[in-house]
C-alpha positions in Angstrom: 315.3 49.9 201.9 315.1 53.2 199.7 313.6 52.5 196.1 315.8 52.3 193.3 315.6 54.0 190.0 313.8 52.0 187.0 315.3 52.1 183.4 313.8 51.2 180.4 316.7 49.5 178.1 317.0 47.5 174.7 319.2 44.8 174.8 320.6 43.4 171.4 321.8 40.1 170.8 323.3 38.1 167.9 324.5 34.4 169.0 327.3 32.2 167.2 324.4 30.2 165.5 324.0 33.4 163.4 320.1 32.8 163.5 319.6 36.6 163.6 319.5 39.5 165.7 317.5 39.3 169.1 316.1 42.6 170.5 314.2 42.8 174.0 313.1 46.2 175.7 313.1 45.5 179.5 312.1 47.8 182.5 315.0 47.0 185.4 316.8 48.6 188.5 320.1 46.6 187.6 319.0 44.6 190.8 316.2 42.2 191.3 313.4 44.1 189.8 312.8 43.0 186.0 310.1 43.3 183.8 310.2 42.3 180.1 308.2 44.6 178.0 308.4 43.8 174.0 310.8 41.1 172.0 311.6 40.5 168.2 314.1 38.4 166.2 315.4 39.5 162.5 316.7 36.6 161.0 319.8 37.3 158.7 319.4 36.9 155.1 321.4 33.8 154.0 324.2 35.9 151.7 324.3 38.3 155.1 325.1 35.3 157.2 327.5 33.6 154.9 329.7 37.4 154.9 329.6 37.6 159.0 330.7 33.5 158.9 333.8 34.5 157.1 334.8 36.9 159.8 334.9 34.2 162.5 338.1 33.4 163.9 339.7 36.6 162.5 341.6 38.8 164.9 342.7 41.9 162.7 339.4 44.6 162.9 340.7 46.2 159.7 340.6 43.0 157.8 338.4 43.6 154.9 335.9 40.4 155.9 335.6 41.7 159.2 334.6 45.4 158.4 332.2 44.1 155.8 331.1 41.9 158.3 330.8 44.6 161.1 328.6 46.8 158.6 326.6 44.2 157.8 326.0 43.6 161.9 325.3 47.0 162.4 322.8 47.4 159.8 320.8 44.6 161.2 320.9 45.7 164.5 320.1 49.5 163.9 316.7 47.7 162.1 316.0 45.6 164.9 316.4 48.5 167.5 314.1 50.8 165.3 311.5 48.0 164.9 311.5 47.0 168.5 310.9 50.9 169.7 307.9 50.6 167.6 306.5 48.0 169.1 307.6 49.1 172.6 305.9 53.0 172.2 307.8 54.7 174.9 310.9 55.9 175.9 314.0 54.2 176.2 317.2 55.1 178.2 320.0 52.7 177.1 320.7 50.1 174.5 323.0 47.2 175.3 324.8 46.4 172.4 326.4 42.6 172.4 327.5 42.9 168.9 328.9 39.7 167.0 331.4 37.6 168.5 333.9 36.7 166.2 337.0 35.6 168.1 337.2 34.5 171.9 340.6 33.4 173.5 340.6 34.5 177.1 343.7 32.3 177.8 345.3 35.0 175.2 343.2 38.1 177.1 341.4 38.5 173.8 337.7 38.3 173.0 336.7 40.2 169.7 332.8 41.4 169.3 332.2 43.5 165.9 329.2 46.0 165.8 329.7 49.9 165.2 328.4 51.1 168.8 328.8 54.5 167.8 326.7 54.2 164.5 324.1 52.6 166.5 323.8 55.3 169.1 323.9 57.8 166.5 321.1 56.6 164.3 318.6 55.5 167.1 319.2 58.7 169.1 319.9 56.3 172.3 323.2 56.1 174.6 324.7 52.8 173.9 326.6 50.2 176.1 328.7 47.4 174.4 332.1 45.8 174.7 330.7 43.9 177.8 333.5 41.0 177.8 336.4 42.9 177.5 337.2 44.3 180.8 336.2 40.7 182.6 338.9 38.8 180.1 341.6 41.6 180.5 341.2 41.2 184.4 342.0 37.3 183.9 338.2 36.1 183.5 336.8 33.7 180.7 334.6 36.5 179.8 331.7 34.1 179.6 329.2 33.5 179.8 327.6 36.8 181.0 324.0 35.7 181.2 324.1 34.1 185.3 323.2 37.5 187.0 320.4 38.0 184.9 319.5 34.3 185.4 319.9 34.4 189.3 317.6 37.5 189.4 314.9 36.2 187.3 315.0 33.1 189.5 314.9 35.2 192.7 312.1 37.5 191.1 310.1 34.5 190.5 310.8 33.1 193.9 311.6 29.5 191.8 313.3 26.5 194.0 316.7 25.8 193.9 319.0 24.3 193.6 318.2 24.7 190.0 320.1 25.7 186.7 319.5 27.5 183.5 320.9 25.7 180.5 321.5 27.9 177.4 321.7 25.8 174.2 323.2 28.1 171.3 326.0 27.6 169.1 327.9 26.9 172.8 326.1 25.1 175.7 326.5 27.0 178.7 325.0 26.6 182.3 323.9 28.7 185.2 323.5 26.8 188.7 321.9 28.5 191.1 321.6 27.3 195.1 320.3 29.9 197.1 322.7 32.7 196.7 325.5 30.5 195.4 326.0 30.8 191.5 328.3 28.8 189.0 328.6 29.4 185.6 330.2 27.7 182.5 330.5 26.7 179.1 329.3 23.1 178.9 330.2 22.2 175.7 329.1 22.5 172.1 325.3 23.5 171.5 324.1 23.7 168.3 327.1 24.8 166.2 328.4 21.7 165.3 325.1 20.2 164.5 324.2 23.0 162.3 327.8 23.2 160.7 327.1 19.1 159.5 323.5 20.0 158.2 324.3 23.0 156.4 327.9 20.9 154.6 325.5 18.2 153.5 322.0 19.5 152.6 322.6 23.4 152.6 320.1 24.1 155.2 320.8 25.9 158.1 319.8 23.1 160.8 318.2 20.0 161.4 314.7 21.4 162.5 313.2 19.4 165.3 316.0 17.0 165.5 314.7 14.8 162.7 317.4 13.6 160.7 319.4 12.9 164.0 316.2 11.0 165.4 316.5 8.6 162.3 320.2 8.2 162.7 322.3 6.1 165.1 325.2 7.7 166.6 328.8 6.5 166.7 329.5 6.0 170.6 332.7 5.5 170.0 333.1 9.0 168.3 331.5 10.5 170.9 333.3 9.0 173.5 336.9 10.0 172.0 335.5 13.5 171.7 334.5 13.8 175.1 337.6 12.9 176.4 338.7 16.5 175.4 340.7 17.9 178.2 337.9 21.2 178.4 335.4 18.3 179.5 338.0 17.5 182.9 338.9 21.6 183.2 337.4 23.0 186.7 334.9 25.9 185.8 334.3 28.7 185.4 335.7 28.0 181.8 334.2 29.2 178.6 334.8 27.8 174.8 335.2 29.5 171.3 332.1 28.6 169.1 335.1 27.1 166.9 336.9 25.2 169.4 335.6 22.1 167.5 335.4 22.7 163.9 333.5 20.6 161.3 335.6 21.2 158.6 338.5 19.2 160.4 336.6 17.1 163.0 338.9 14.2 163.3 337.3 11.1 162.3 333.9 12.7 161.4 335.4 14.6 158.2 337.4 11.4 157.1 334.8 8.9 157.8 332.9 8.6 154.3 330.6 5.8 155.8 329.0 7.9 158.2 325.7 8.9 156.8 324.0 12.3 157.0 321.5 10.9 159.6 324.2 9.0 161.6 326.6 12.5 161.4 323.4 14.4 162.8 322.8 11.9 165.5 326.6 11.4 166.7 326.7 15.1 167.3 323.5 15.3 169.0 324.8 12.8 171.2 328.2 15.2 171.6 325.9 17.9 172.6 324.3 16.1 175.2 327.4 14.1 176.8 329.0 17.6 177.1 326.0 18.6 179.1 325.9 15.6 181.1 329.5 15.9 182.1 329.2 19.1 183.4 326.9 17.9 186.3 330.3 16.4 187.4 331.6 19.9 188.5 328.3 21.2 190.7 328.2 20.9 194.3 325.2 19.5 193.9 322.3 18.2 191.5 320.4 20.6 190.4 316.2 19.6 191.1 315.5 20.8 187.7 317.2 22.3 184.6 315.6 25.0 182.5 316.3 25.3 179.0 316.8 28.2 177.0 318.4 28.7 173.4 317.5 27.5 170.2 318.3 24.3 171.1 315.1 23.7 173.4 313.2 23.4 170.2 315.2 20.8 168.9 312.8 17.9 169.9 315.3 15.1 169.6 317.7 16.9 171.7 315.4 17.6 174.5 314.1 13.8 174.5 317.7 12.1 174.7 318.7 14.9 177.1 315.7 14.7 179.2 315.5 10.8 179.6 319.7 11.0 180.7 318.6 13.8 183.2 315.7 11.7 184.4 318.0 8.8 185.5 319.9 10.9 187.6 316.2 12.5 188.8 316.7 15.9 187.5 313.8 17.3 185.5 314.3 19.4 182.4 312.0 22.0 181.5 311.8 24.6 179.1 311.8 28.2 180.6 308.6 28.9 178.9 307.1 26.8 181.3 307.9 29.2 183.7 306.5 32.0 181.8 309.6 33.0 180.1 310.7 33.8 176.7 312.9 31.2 175.8 314.1 32.7 172.7 314.3 36.6 174.4 316.4 35.6 177.4 320.0 36.4 176.0 318.9 39.9 174.6 316.9 40.7 178.1 320.2 39.8 179.6 322.2 42.5 177.5 319.3 45.4 178.3 320.1 44.1 182.4 323.6 44.1 182.3 323.4 47.5 180.0 321.7 49.0 183.2 324.3 47.1 185.8 327.1 48.7 183.7 325.7 52.2 183.8 325.2 51.9 187.6 329.0 50.2 188.2 327.7 47.2 189.4 329.3 44.0 188.7 328.5 42.0 185.2 330.6 38.8 186.2 331.9 37.3 189.5 334.6 34.9 189.9 332.3 32.3 190.1 330.8 32.9 186.8 333.6 33.7 184.9 336.8 33.4 187.1 337.7 36.7 187.2 339.5 37.4 190.3 337.0 39.8 191.9 333.6 41.1 191.0 334.0 42.9 187.7 331.8 45.8 186.3 332.7 46.2 182.2 330.9 48.1 179.2 331.9 51.0 177.2 329.5 54.1 177.1 328.9 55.4 173.9 326.9 58.9 173.7 324.5 59.5 171.0 324.6 62.5 169.1 321.2 63.5 169.8 
């Protein structure tokens, strides 16, 4: 087999939880060779976070709230790129810029990520590939999740036993199921978003650190079961969710139930996240031996405790990707470095089994730097 050219790429990711910008440097050939180099996170300031949040759900890029959010998102990504470049201390061939998702409705053939890709390219002097999801959505796919091919590359490279699954718990929870060469991926349901929104509304804090509040509360199982009856959980994957599929501001009984305490609300929403993940197992061809968690949710001690106990009953081990020697915070950013190289080479970013697209689909738009 002829050796493949290895590229050095930066991957940038800002998730729906709005924690901040993740930036990762990765060496890869866009196939089975991956070598993580550096990683950093720049947390958003609270004022900027609120401005970005106001753009969620909007579809008009000329809307003043969207334009203001896009400028802030771009500024933070430029800063993150400059910082991680200093850390890496080497030339970089390409930037994979995911941008900030503000709207995702594949049924309408529309997904919107904001961020000024040309400005990022010009100010860093590095070519940028962005808009990773649109081609898939226009071709009839869900446009998400996009990490599965990177997850599979890591599992194969590290010779990890399959069947296994990689569970990313971000604003939305999504799963990549790997059984040899077989791959299935889809959004499971809510991840951290509803829990974070509840805590933010009730306390002003960004999240329930470690799940301490949820651990001291009691879940309303009737509400949880009502929510799990939502048609999404019965829908056959591949499938994807917008962060605001469930909106805490209009969350039925939860919004109107004045008797639900802060702690009980946190516990109820945590149980909903766990329940959605468990229901996702019904769509797999067989149960994985191990589920490896990544994303911010893996740091929620109570969430991992409850999910781990429920999975143990099904003889499934729950572990963190960190136990594999992976950086659980860096994985999504690394993914977009990997996908940028795949895009440059014209390789698939998505498959029928990961997004439901009719055929393997490449994507991304190249923005040349002025340098």
